[in-house]
Biopython code that builds the backbone (N, CA, C, O; Angstrom):
import numpy as np
from Bio.PDB.StructureBuilder import StructureBuilder

atoms = [
    (1, "MET", "N", (69.285, 54.845, 12.064)),
    (1, "MET", "CA", (70.061, 53.837, 12.367)),
    (1, "MET", "C", (70.105, 52.455, 12.208)),
    (1, "MET", "O", (70.873, 51.519, 11.983)),
    (2, "LEU", "N", (68.595, 52.824, 12.486)),
    (2, "LEU", "CA", (68.933, 51.064, 12.839)),
    (2, "LEU", "C", (68.853, 50.915, 10.807)),
    (2, "LEU", "O", (69.203, 49.809, 10.395)),
    (3, "PHE", "N", (68.623, 51.479, 10.213)),
    (3, "PHE", "CA", (68.192, 51.184, 8.687)),
    (3, "PHE", "C", (70.162, 51.303, 7.869)),
    (3, "PHE", "O", (70.737, 50.909, 6.854)),
    (4, "ALA", "N", (70.516, 52.138, 9.193)),
    (4, "ALA", "CA", (72.116, 52.501, 8.330)),
    (4, "ALA", "C", (72.726, 50.692, 8.518)),
    (4, "ALA", "O", (73.500, 50.134, 7.740)),
    (5, "ILE", "N", (72.081, 50.063, 9.805)),
    (5, "ILE", "CA", (73.047, 49.149, 10.471)),
    (5, "ILE", "C", (72.478, 47.914, 9.200)),
    (5, "ILE", "O", (73.110, 46.942, 8.785)),
    (6, "VAL", "N", (71.397, 48.272, 8.894)),
    (6, "VAL", "CA", (70.847, 47.163, 7.842)),
    (6, "VAL", "C", (71.104, 47.031, 6.926)),
    (6, "VAL", "O", (71.322, 45.930, 6.422)),
    (7, "THR", "N", (71.191, 48.291, 6.266)),
    (7, "THR", "CA", (72.147, 48.452, 5.036)),
    (7, "THR", "C", (73.523, 47.993, 4.675)),
    (7, "THR", "O", (73.777, 47.395, 3.629)),
    (8, "ALA", "N", (74.489, 48.337, 5.689)),
    (8, "ALA", "CA", (75.519, 48.305, 6.032)),
    (8, "ALA", "C", (76.177, 46.559, 5.965)),
    (8, "ALA", "O", (77.158, 46.121, 5.365)),
    (9, "ASP", "N", (75.245, 45.918, 6.779)),
    (9, "ASP", "CA", (75.093, 44.266, 6.688)),
    (9, "ASP", "C", (74.647, 43.314, 5.698)),
    (9, "ASP", "O", (74.489, 42.099, 5.816)),
    (10, "GLU", "N", (74.411, 44.327, 4.362)),
    (10, "GLU", "CA", (73.452, 43.646, 3.215)),
    (10, "GLU", "C", (74.618, 43.831, 2.361)),
    (10, "GLU", "O", (74.825, 43.038, 1.442)),
    (11, "ILE", "N", (75.464, 44.900, 2.609)),
    (11, "ILE", "CA", (76.604, 44.787, 1.371)),
    (11, "ILE", "C", (77.990, 44.364, 2.001)),
    (11, "ILE", "O", (78.940, 45.057, 1.636)),
    (12, "GLN", "N", (78.350, 43.019, 3.166)),
    (12, "GLN", "CA", (78.598, 42.298, 3.562)),
    (12, "GLN", "C", (79.085, 40.993, 3.161)),
    (12, "GLN", "O", (78.185, 40.210, 2.856)),
    (13, "SER", "N", (80.399, 40.502, 3.071)),
    (13, "SER", "CA", (79.973, 39.322, 2.570)),
    (13, "SER", "C", (79.342, 38.067, 3.377)),
    (13, "SER", "O", (79.246, 38.434, 4.548)),
    (14, "VAL", "N", (78.864, 36.715, 3.236)),
    (14, "VAL", "CA", (78.470, 35.991, 3.869)),
    (14, "VAL", "C", (78.910, 35.427, 4.896)),
    (14, "VAL", "O", (78.232, 34.508, 5.355)),
    (15, "ASP", "N", (79.835, 35.703, 5.387)),
    (15, "ASP", "CA", (80.583, 35.087, 6.281)),
    (15, "ASP", "C", (81.204, 36.470, 7.521)),
    (15, "ASP", "O", (81.684, 36.367, 8.650)),
    (16, "ARG", "N", (80.968, 37.424, 6.839)),
    (16, "ARG", "CA", (80.562, 38.606, 7.729)),
    (16, "ARG", "C", (79.795, 39.253, 8.421)),
    (16, "ARG", "O", (79.983, 40.156, 9.237)),
    (17, "LYS", "N", (78.399, 38.458, 7.849)),
    (17, "LYS", "CA", (77.048, 39.367, 8.177)),
    (17, "LYS", "C", (77.028, 38.873, 9.545)),
    (17, "LYS", "O", (77.491, 37.879, 10.106)),
    (18, "LYS", "N", (76.309, 39.934, 9.922)),
    (18, "LYS", "CA", (75.508, 39.535, 11.564)),
    (18, "LYS", "C", (74.264, 39.750, 12.139)),
    (18, "LYS", "O", (73.970, 39.610, 13.326)),
    (19, "ILE", "N", (73.224, 40.261, 10.798)),
    (19, "ILE", "CA", (72.207, 40.012, 11.077)),
    (19, "ILE", "C", (71.587, 38.558, 10.648)),
    (19, "ILE", "O", (71.106, 37.747, 11.440)),
    (20, "ILE", "N", (71.697, 38.399, 9.242)),
    (20, "ILE", "CA", (71.399, 37.172, 8.195)),
    (20, "ILE", "C", (72.053, 35.780, 9.091)),
    (20, "ILE", "O", (72.518, 35.166, 8.131)),
    (21, "THR", "N", (72.200, 35.383, 9.649)),
    (21, "THR", "CA", (72.910, 34.085, 10.117)),
    (21, "THR", "C", (72.561, 33.030, 11.085)),
    (21, "THR", "O", (72.184, 33.226, 12.240)),
    (22, "GLY", "N", (72.716, 31.945, 10.531)),
    (22, "GLY", "CA", (72.286, 30.927, 11.715)),
    (22, "GLY", "C", (71.327, 29.951, 10.392)),
    (22, "GLY", "O", (71.136, 30.129, 9.189)),
    (23, "ASP", "N", (70.928, 28.949, 11.339)),
    (23, "ASP", "CA", (69.626, 27.836, 10.291)),
    (23, "ASP", "C", (69.061, 28.960, 8.839)),
    (23, "ASP", "O", (68.876, 30.151, 8.586)),
    (24, "ALA", "N", (68.984, 27.782, 8.287)),
    (24, "ALA", "CA", (67.579, 28.178, 6.551)),
    (24, "ALA", "C", (66.285, 29.123, 7.151)),
    (24, "ALA", "O", (65.755, 30.176, 6.797)),
    (25, "LYS", "N", (66.021, 27.851, 8.593)),
    (25, "LYS", "CA", (64.824, 29.364, 8.933)),
    (25, "LYS", "C", (64.651, 30.617, 9.756)),
    (25, "LYS", "O", (63.835, 31.534, 9.668)),
    (26, "ALA", "N", (65.864, 30.343, 10.753)),
    (26, "ALA", "CA", (66.358, 31.918, 10.997)),
    (26, "ALA", "C", (66.914, 33.311, 10.006)),
    (26, "ALA", "O", (66.808, 34.522, 10.196)),
    (27, "LYS", "N", (67.537, 32.513, 8.893)),
    (27, "LYS", "CA", (68.258, 33.114, 7.983)),
    (27, "LYS", "C", (66.906, 33.926, 6.726)),
    (27, "LYS", "O", (67.177, 34.928, 6.064)),
    (28, "VAL", "N", (65.850, 33.373, 6.676)),
    (28, "VAL", "CA", (64.405, 33.226, 6.196)),
    (28, "VAL", "C", (63.620, 34.540, 7.435)),
    (28, "VAL", "O", (63.286, 35.676, 7.098)),
    (29, "LYS", "N", (63.516, 34.071, 8.561)),
    (29, "LYS", "CA", (62.982, 35.672, 9.273)),
    (29, "LYS", "C", (63.627, 36.752, 9.586)),
    (29, "LYS", "O", (63.072, 37.720, 10.105)),
    (30, "ALA", "N", (65.199, 36.686, 9.226)),
    (30, "ALA", "CA", (66.217, 38.062, 9.242)),
    (30, "ALA", "C", (65.727, 38.617, 8.077)),
    (30, "ALA", "O", (65.193, 39.715, 7.919)),
    (31, "THR", "N", (65.950, 37.791, 7.321)),
    (31, "THR", "CA", (65.492, 38.538, 5.811)),
    (31, "THR", "C", (64.274, 39.059, 5.787)),
    (31, "THR", "O", (64.299, 40.290, 5.768)),
    (32, "LYS", "N", (63.541, 38.729, 5.782)),
    (32, "LYS", "CA", (61.878, 39.546, 6.144)),
    (32, "LYS", "C", (61.727, 40.677, 7.063)),
    (32, "LYS", "O", (60.948, 41.611, 6.869)),
    (33, "MET", "N", (62.914, 40.488, 8.600)),
    (33, "MET", "CA", (62.293, 41.481, 9.062)),
    (33, "MET", "C", (63.500, 42.630, 8.903)),
    (33, "MET", "O", (63.414, 43.581, 9.680)),
    (34, "MET", "N", (65.183, 42.614, 7.480)),
    (34, "MET", "CA", (65.406, 43.154, 6.924)),
    (34, "MET", "C", (64.413, 43.717, 5.969)),
    (34, "MET", "O", (64.333, 44.899, 5.636)),
    (35, "GLU", "N", (63.888, 43.024, 5.687)),
    (35, "GLU", "CA", (62.681, 43.610, 4.628)),
    (35, "GLU", "C", (62.119, 45.095, 5.264)),
    (35, "GLU", "O", (61.954, 46.213, 4.777)),
    (36, "LEU", "N", (61.970, 44.659, 6.253)),
    (36, "LEU", "CA", (60.358, 45.544, 7.023)),
    (36, "LEU", "C", (60.800, 46.755, 7.247)),
    (36, "LEU", "O", (60.152, 47.763, 6.964)),
    (37, "ILE", "N", (62.447, 46.762, 8.008)),
    (37, "ILE", "CA", (63.064, 47.933, 8.519)),
    (37, "ILE", "C", (63.434, 48.490, 7.227)),
    (37, "ILE", "O", (63.808, 49.653, 7.380)),
    (38, "LYS", "N", (63.481, 48.061, 5.851)),
    (38, "LYS", "CA", (63.371, 49.218, 4.990)),
    (38, "LYS", "C", (62.384, 49.506, 4.098)),
    (38, "LYS", "O", (62.530, 50.117, 3.039)),
    (39, "ASP", "N", (61.528, 49.123, 4.477)),
    (39, "ASP", "CA", (59.991, 49.472, 4.554)),
    (39, "ASP", "C", (59.766, 50.996, 4.741)),
    (39, "ASP", "O", (59.672, 51.100, 5.964)),
    (40, "THR", "N", (59.628, 52.233, 4.211)),
    (40, "THR", "CA", (59.298, 53.450, 4.644)),
    (40, "THR", "C", (57.644, 53.307, 5.238)),
    (40, "THR", "O", (57.098, 54.012, 6.087)),
    (41, "LEU", "N", (57.239, 52.471, 4.690)),
    (41, "LEU", "CA", (55.456, 52.790, 5.086)),
    (41, "LEU", "C", (55.606, 52.085, 6.557)),
    (41, "LEU", "O", (54.944, 52.676, 7.411)),
    (42, "PHE", "N", (56.227, 51.114, 6.969)),
    (42, "PHE", "CA", (55.884, 50.756, 8.621)),
    (42, "PHE", "C", (56.774, 51.490, 9.362)),
    (42, "PHE", "O", (56.843, 51.268, 10.570)),
    (43, "TRP", "N", (57.663, 52.561, 8.710)),
    (43, "TRP", "CA", (58.106, 53.614, 9.830)),
    (43, "TRP", "C", (56.962, 54.630, 9.681)),
    (43, "TRP", "O", (57.169, 55.457, 10.569)),
    (44, "TYR", "N", (55.834, 54.987, 8.984)),
    (44, "TYR", "CA", (54.986, 55.864, 8.884)),
    (44, "TYR", "C", (54.246, 55.483, 9.760)),
    (44, "TYR", "O", (53.671, 56.219, 10.562)),
    (45, "GLU", "N", (54.181, 54.366, 9.709)),
    (45, "GLU", "CA", (52.714, 53.657, 10.041)),
    (45, "GLU", "C", (52.895, 53.851, 12.043)),
    (45, "GLU", "O", (52.038, 54.309, 12.799)),
    (46, "ILE", "N", (54.190, 53.359, 12.391)),
    (46, "ILE", "CA", (55.028, 53.363, 13.812)),
    (46, "ILE", "C", (54.963, 54.830, 14.497)),
    (46, "ILE", "O", (54.813, 55.080, 15.693)),
    (47, "THR", "N", (55.134, 55.838, 13.291)),
    (47, "THR", "CA", (55.325, 57.179, 13.805)),
    (47, "THR", "C", (54.039, 57.422, 14.109)),
    (47, "THR", "O", (53.869, 58.102, 15.121)),
    (48, "TRP", "N", (52.781, 56.948, 13.342)),
    (48, "TRP", "CA", (51.501, 57.108, 13.636)),
    (48, "TRP", "C", (50.918, 56.823, 15.000)),
    (48, "TRP", "O", (50.385, 57.553, 15.836)),
    (49, "ILE", "N", (51.210, 55.424, 14.959)),
    (49, "ILE", "CA", (50.644, 54.845, 16.632)),
    (49, "ILE", "C", (51.182, 55.515, 17.310)),
    (49, "ILE", "O", (50.556, 55.903, 18.297)),
    (50, "LYS", "N", (52.824, 56.054, 17.087)),
    (50, "LYS", "CA", (53.615, 56.939, 18.127)),
    (50, "LYS", "C", (52.431, 58.174, 19.027)),
    (50, "LYS", "O", (52.224, 58.362, 20.226)),
    (51, "MET", "N", (51.760, 58.929, 17.556)),
    (51, "MET", "CA", (51.337, 60.065, 17.927)),
    (51, "MET", "C", (50.534, 59.635, 18.939)),
    (51, "MET", "O", (50.945, 59.721, 20.096)),
    (52, "HIS", "N", (49.182, 59.070, 18.639)),
    (52, "HIS", "CA", (47.975, 58.871, 19.038)),
    (52, "HIS", "C", (48.441, 57.962, 20.090)),
    (52, "HIS", "O", (47.456, 57.335, 20.481)),
    (53, "LEU", "N", (49.397, 57.639, 20.666)),
    (53, "LEU", "CA", (49.823, 57.032, 21.697)),
    (53, "LEU", "C", (50.321, 57.903, 23.241)),
    (53, "LEU", "O", (50.024, 57.786, 24.430)),
    (54, "GLU", "N", (51.251, 58.821, 22.414)),
    (54, "GLU", "CA", (52.330, 59.479, 23.122)),
    (54, "GLU", "C", (51.077, 60.477, 24.320)),
    (54, "GLU", "O", (51.324, 60.596, 25.520)),
    (55, "LEU", "N", (49.986, 60.992, 23.754)),
    (55, "LEU", "CA", (49.477, 61.870, 24.469)),
    (55, "LEU", "C", (48.538, 60.977, 25.937)),
    (55, "LEU", "O", (48.085, 61.648, 26.864)),
    (56, "LEU", "N", (48.402, 59.593, 25.895)),
    (56, "LEU", "CA", (47.588, 58.544, 26.670)),
    (56, "LEU", "C", (48.875, 58.325, 27.616)),
    (56, "LEU", "O", (48.676, 58.299, 28.831)),
    (57, "ALA", "N", (50.390, 58.142, 27.042)),
    (57, "ALA", "CA", (50.936, 58.307, 28.115)),
    (57, "ALA", "C", (51.485, 59.100, 29.006)),
    (57, "ALA", "O", (51.962, 58.663, 30.053)),
    (58, "PHE", "N", (51.475, 60.467, 28.658)),
    (58, "PHE", "CA", (51.074, 61.609, 29.351)),
    (58, "PHE", "C", (50.312, 61.513, 30.281)),
    (58, "PHE", "O", (50.728, 61.527, 31.440)),
    (59, "ALA", "N", (49.249, 61.414, 30.027)),
    (59, "ALA", "CA", (48.029, 61.166, 31.324)),
    (59, "ALA", "C", (47.906, 59.929, 31.561)),
    (59, "ALA", "O", (46.767, 59.574, 31.865)),
    (60, "ALA", "N", (48.792, 59.053, 31.520)),
    (60, "ALA", "CA", (49.011, 58.192, 32.098)),
    (60, "ALA", "C", (49.100, 58.332, 33.264)),
    (60, "ALA", "O", (48.339, 58.157, 34.215)),
    (61, "ASN", "N", (50.527, 58.811, 33.083)),
    (61, "ASN", "CA", (52.165, 59.688, 34.158)),
    (61, "ASN", "C", (51.186, 60.819, 35.334)),
    (61, "ASN", "O", (51.220, 60.925, 36.560)),
    (62, "ALA", "N", (50.321, 61.569, 34.208)),
    (62, "ALA", "CA", (49.758, 62.212, 35.426)),
    (62, "ALA", "C", (48.478, 62.087, 36.394)),
    (62, "ALA", "O", (48.072, 62.855, 37.265)),
    (63, "THR", "N", (48.070, 61.071, 36.019)),
    (63, "THR", "CA", (46.702, 60.315, 36.732)),
    (63, "THR", "C", (47.812, 59.714, 37.808)),
    (63, "THR", "O", (47.982, 60.001, 38.993)),
    (64, "GLN", "N", (48.280, 59.076, 37.227)),
    (64, "GLN", "CA", (49.345, 58.262, 38.064)),
    (64, "GLN", "C", (50.107, 58.815, 39.510)),
    (64, "GLN", "O", (50.137, 58.005, 40.436)),
    (65, "ALA", "N", (50.674, 60.064, 39.707)),
    (65, "ALA", "CA", (51.289, 60.819, 40.189)),
    (65, "ALA", "C", (50.891, 60.026, 41.958)),
    (65, "ALA", "O", (49.867, 59.349, 42.046)),
    (66, "THR", "N", (51.510, 60.157, 42.816)),
    (66, "THR", "CA", (51.125, 59.905, 44.388)),
    (66, "THR", "C", (50.494, 61.277, 44.629)),
    (66, "THR", "O", (49.815, 61.300, 45.655)),
    (67, "ILE", "N", (50.554, 62.701, 43.786)),
    (67, "ILE", "CA", (50.017, 64.063, 44.494)),
    (67, "ILE", "C", (48.988, 63.637, 43.380)),
    (67, "ILE", "O", (47.977, 63.602, 44.081)),
    (68, "CYS", "N", (48.706, 63.406, 42.538)),
    (68, "CYS", "CA", (47.225, 63.585, 41.752)),
    (68, "CYS", "C", (45.706, 63.577, 42.806)),
    (68, "CYS", "O", (45.287, 62.803, 43.667)),
    (69, "MET", "N", (45.171, 64.935, 42.173)),
    (69, "MET", "CA", (44.143, 64.711, 42.779)),
    (69, "MET", "C", (42.775, 64.590, 41.921)),
    (69, "MET", "O", (42.888, 64.381, 40.713)),
    (70, "VAL", "N", (41.549, 64.708, 42.467)),
    (70, "VAL", "CA", (40.460, 64.532, 41.217)),
    (70, "VAL", "C", (40.261, 65.745, 40.705)),
    (70, "VAL", "O", (39.295, 65.506, 39.981)),
    (71, "ASP", "N", (40.515, 66.998, 40.555)),
    (71, "ASP", "CA", (40.653, 67.906, 39.355)),
    (71, "ASP", "C", (42.375, 67.622, 38.800)),
    (71, "ASP", "O", (42.218, 68.002, 37.640)),
    (72, "THR", "N", (43.218, 67.392, 38.842)),
    (72, "THR", "CA", (44.130, 67.010, 38.137)),
    (72, "THR", "C", (43.572, 65.750, 37.122)),
    (72, "THR", "O", (44.082, 65.694, 36.003)),
    (73, "GLY", "N", (42.558, 64.759, 37.483)),
    (73, "GLY", "CA", (42.602, 63.783, 36.557)),
    (73, "GLY", "C", (41.372, 64.241, 35.615)),
    (73, "GLY", "O", (41.186, 63.673, 34.539)),
    (74, "LEU", "N", (40.632, 65.175, 36.011)),
    (74, "LEU", "CA", (39.429, 66.083, 35.399)),
    (74, "LEU", "C", (39.601, 66.569, 34.194)),
    (74, "LEU", "O", (38.979, 66.530, 33.132)),
    (75, "LEU", "N", (41.292, 67.382, 34.863)),
    (75, "LEU", "CA", (42.153, 68.704, 33.713)),
    (75, "LEU", "C", (42.578, 67.860, 32.779)),
    (75, "LEU", "O", (42.685, 68.324, 31.644)),
    (76, "THR", "N", (42.951, 66.325, 33.019)),
    (76, "THR", "CA", (43.889, 65.475, 32.034)),
    (76, "THR", "C", (42.355, 64.345, 31.151)),
    (76, "THR", "O", (42.434, 63.886, 30.011)),
    (77, "PHE", "N", (41.818, 64.266, 31.568)),
    (77, "PHE", "CA", (41.012, 64.142, 30.404)),
    (77, "PHE", "C", (40.389, 65.289, 29.392)),
    (77, "PHE", "O", (40.084, 65.031, 28.228)),
    (78, "GLY", "N", (40.224, 66.743, 30.069)),
    (78, "GLY", "CA", (40.248, 67.701, 29.139)),
    (78, "GLY", "C", (40.870, 67.801, 28.474)),
    (78, "GLY", "O", (40.396, 67.851, 27.339)),
    (79, "PHE", "N", (41.962, 67.881, 28.570)),
    (79, "PHE", "CA", (43.493, 68.040, 28.141)),
    (79, "PHE", "C", (43.808, 67.105, 27.228)),
    (79, "PHE", "O", (44.659, 67.437, 26.404)),
    (80, "LEU", "N", (43.239, 65.761, 27.134)),
    (80, "LEU", "CA", (43.010, 64.647, 26.416)),
    (80, "LEU", "C", (42.191, 65.147, 24.738)),
    (80, "LEU", "O", (42.652, 65.498, 23.652)),
    (81, "VAL", "N", (40.505, 64.896, 25.390)),
    (81, "VAL", "CA", (39.693, 65.465, 24.194)),
    (81, "VAL", "C", (40.090, 66.525, 23.728)),
    (81, "VAL", "O", (39.754, 66.692, 22.556)),
    (82, "MET", "N", (40.875, 67.588, 24.328)),
    (82, "MET", "CA", (40.706, 68.634, 23.326)),
    (82, "MET", "C", (42.369, 68.842, 22.183)),
    (82, "MET", "O", (42.617, 69.683, 21.320)),
    (83, "GLN", "N", (43.213, 67.649, 22.714)),
    (83, "GLN", "CA", (44.338, 67.564, 21.830)),
    (83, "GLN", "C", (43.594, 66.353, 20.999)),
    (83, "GLN", "O", (44.065, 66.278, 19.864)),
    (84, "TYR", "N", (42.803, 65.612, 21.193)),
    (84, "TYR", "CA", (42.103, 64.511, 19.699)),
    (84, "TYR", "C", (41.319, 65.111, 18.714)),
    (84, "TYR", "O", (41.002, 64.907, 17.542)),
    (85, "LYS", "N", (41.047, 66.207, 19.912)),
    (85, "LYS", "CA", (39.760, 66.868, 18.736)),
    (85, "LYS", "C", (40.413, 67.377, 17.577)),
    (85, "LYS", "O", (39.957, 67.293, 16.437)),
    (86, "ALA", "N", (42.030, 68.170, 18.056)),
    (86, "ALA", "CA", (42.447, 68.773, 16.981)),
    (86, "ALA", "C", (43.537, 68.187, 15.991)),
    (86, "ALA", "O", (44.230, 68.926, 15.293)),
    (87, "ILE", "N", (43.635, 66.842, 15.981)),
    (87, "ILE", "CA", (43.715, 66.312, 15.558)),
    (87, "ILE", "C", (42.783, 65.947, 14.326)),
    (87, "ILE", "O", (41.854, 65.160, 14.511)),
    (88, "SER", "N", (43.087, 66.693, 12.630)),
    (88, "SER", "CA", (42.400, 66.513, 11.710)),
    (88, "SER", "C", (42.582, 65.864, 10.475)),
    (88, "SER", "O", (42.150, 66.303, 9.410)),
    (89, "GLU", "N", (43.429, 64.479, 10.657)),
    (89, "GLU", "CA", (43.775, 64.159, 9.532)),
    (89, "GLU", "C", (42.839, 62.785, 8.874)),
    (89, "GLU", "O", (42.982, 61.711, 9.459)),
    (90, "PRO", "N", (41.986, 62.837, 7.783)),
    (90, "PRO", "CA", (41.154, 62.073, 7.574)),
    (90, "PRO", "C", (41.072, 60.740, 8.232)),
    (90, "PRO", "O", (40.226, 60.443, 9.076)),
    (91, "GLU", "N", (42.097, 59.888, 7.746)),
    (91, "GLU", "CA", (42.863, 58.723, 8.373)),
    (91, "GLU", "C", (42.829, 58.537, 9.460)),
    (91, "GLU", "O", (42.860, 57.384, 9.890)),
    (92, "ASP", "N", (42.714, 60.148, 10.680)),
    (92, "ASP", "CA", (43.149, 59.249, 11.952)),
    (92, "ASP", "C", (41.086, 59.887, 12.862)),
    (92, "ASP", "O", (40.803, 59.799, 14.057)),
    (93, "THR", "N", (40.114, 60.451, 11.684)),
    (93, "THR", "CA", (39.076, 60.432, 12.312)),
    (93, "THR", "C", (39.110, 59.221, 13.692)),
    (93, "THR", "O", (39.150, 59.418, 14.907)),
    (94, "GLU", "N", (39.070, 57.816, 12.812)),
    (94, "GLU", "CA", (37.963, 56.548, 13.786)),
    (94, "GLU", "C", (38.323, 56.698, 14.815)),
    (94, "GLU", "O", (37.634, 56.934, 15.808)),
    (95, "VAL", "N", (40.126, 56.520, 14.708)),
    (95, "VAL", "CA", (40.740, 56.076, 15.961)),
    (95, "VAL", "C", (40.426, 57.373, 16.735)),
    (95, "VAL", "O", (39.702, 57.255, 17.723)),
    (96, "VAL", "N", (40.861, 58.535, 16.419)),
    (96, "VAL", "CA", (40.653, 59.779, 17.769)),
    (96, "VAL", "C", (38.599, 60.268, 18.137)),
    (96, "VAL", "O", (38.175, 61.304, 18.649)),
    (97, "LEU", "N", (37.846, 59.130, 17.659)),
    (97, "LEU", "CA", (36.170, 59.146, 17.710)),
    (97, "LEU", "C", (36.640, 58.233, 18.953)),
    (97, "LEU", "O", (36.693, 58.620, 20.120)),
    (98, "ALA", "N", (36.921, 57.136, 18.552)),
    (98, "ALA", "CA", (37.347, 55.624, 19.533)),
    (98, "ALA", "C", (37.707, 56.492, 20.611)),
    (98, "ALA", "O", (36.893, 56.530, 21.534)),
    (99, "ILE", "N", (38.901, 57.314, 20.730)),
    (99, "ILE", "CA", (39.545, 57.499, 22.450)),
    (99, "ILE", "C", (38.367, 58.857, 23.236)),
    (99, "ILE", "O", (37.981, 59.163, 24.364)),
    (100, "ILE", "N", (38.192, 59.279, 21.980)),
    (100, "ILE", "CA", (37.444, 60.606, 22.786)),
    (100, "ILE", "C", (36.327, 59.961, 23.199)),
    (100, "ILE", "O", (35.876, 60.611, 24.142)),
    (101, "GLN", "N", (35.368, 58.620, 22.883)),
    (101, "GLN", "CA", (34.581, 58.472, 23.323)),
    (101, "GLN", "C", (34.881, 57.277, 24.871)),
    (101, "GLN", "O", (34.323, 57.552, 25.933)),
    (102, "SER", "N", (35.599, 56.294, 24.780)),
    (102, "SER", "CA", (36.001, 55.667, 25.687)),
    (102, "SER", "C", (36.785, 57.191, 27.085)),
    (102, "SER", "O", (37.061, 56.939, 28.258)),
    (103, "ILE", "N", (36.898, 58.198, 26.600)),
    (103, "ILE", "CA", (37.215, 59.150, 27.474)),
    (103, "ILE", "C", (36.366, 59.473, 28.521)),
    (103, "ILE", "O", (36.668, 59.392, 29.712)),
    (104, "GLU", "N", (34.856, 59.993, 27.886)),
    (104, "GLU", "CA", (34.025, 60.169, 28.076)),
    (104, "GLU", "C", (32.776, 59.761, 28.611)),
    (104, "GLU", "O", (31.822, 60.540, 28.616)),
]
sb = StructureBuilder()
sb.init_structure("model")
sb.init_model(0)
sb.init_chain("A")
sb.init_seg("    ")
for serial, (resi, resn, name, xyz) in enumerate(atoms, 1):
    if name == "N":
        sb.init_residue(resn, " ", resi, " ")
    sb.init_atom(name, np.array(xyz, "f"), 0.0, 1.0, " ", f" {name:<3s}", serial, name[0])
structure = sb.get_structure()
């Protein structure tokens, strides 16, 4: 969706643009932002970060519940370790080890 908005704005005439507007400094920043939005590597990295943080967010929500007891917390930590150990991508090894060590 964001990619489509950026692409549509690029083909507009200068007076109809919605993203690249303002003074020269703002235009330079907007141009850099648009290049980043169109970069597929950027979206891959965002997805990679989301994958690692999603499990931690789940654990945070589970352990902050008013009905959370010690056993729920321990099971949540066990669940996290199990889920992170199941991630087998070579580029994830360093991050996974750091997360598991911080849990232990």
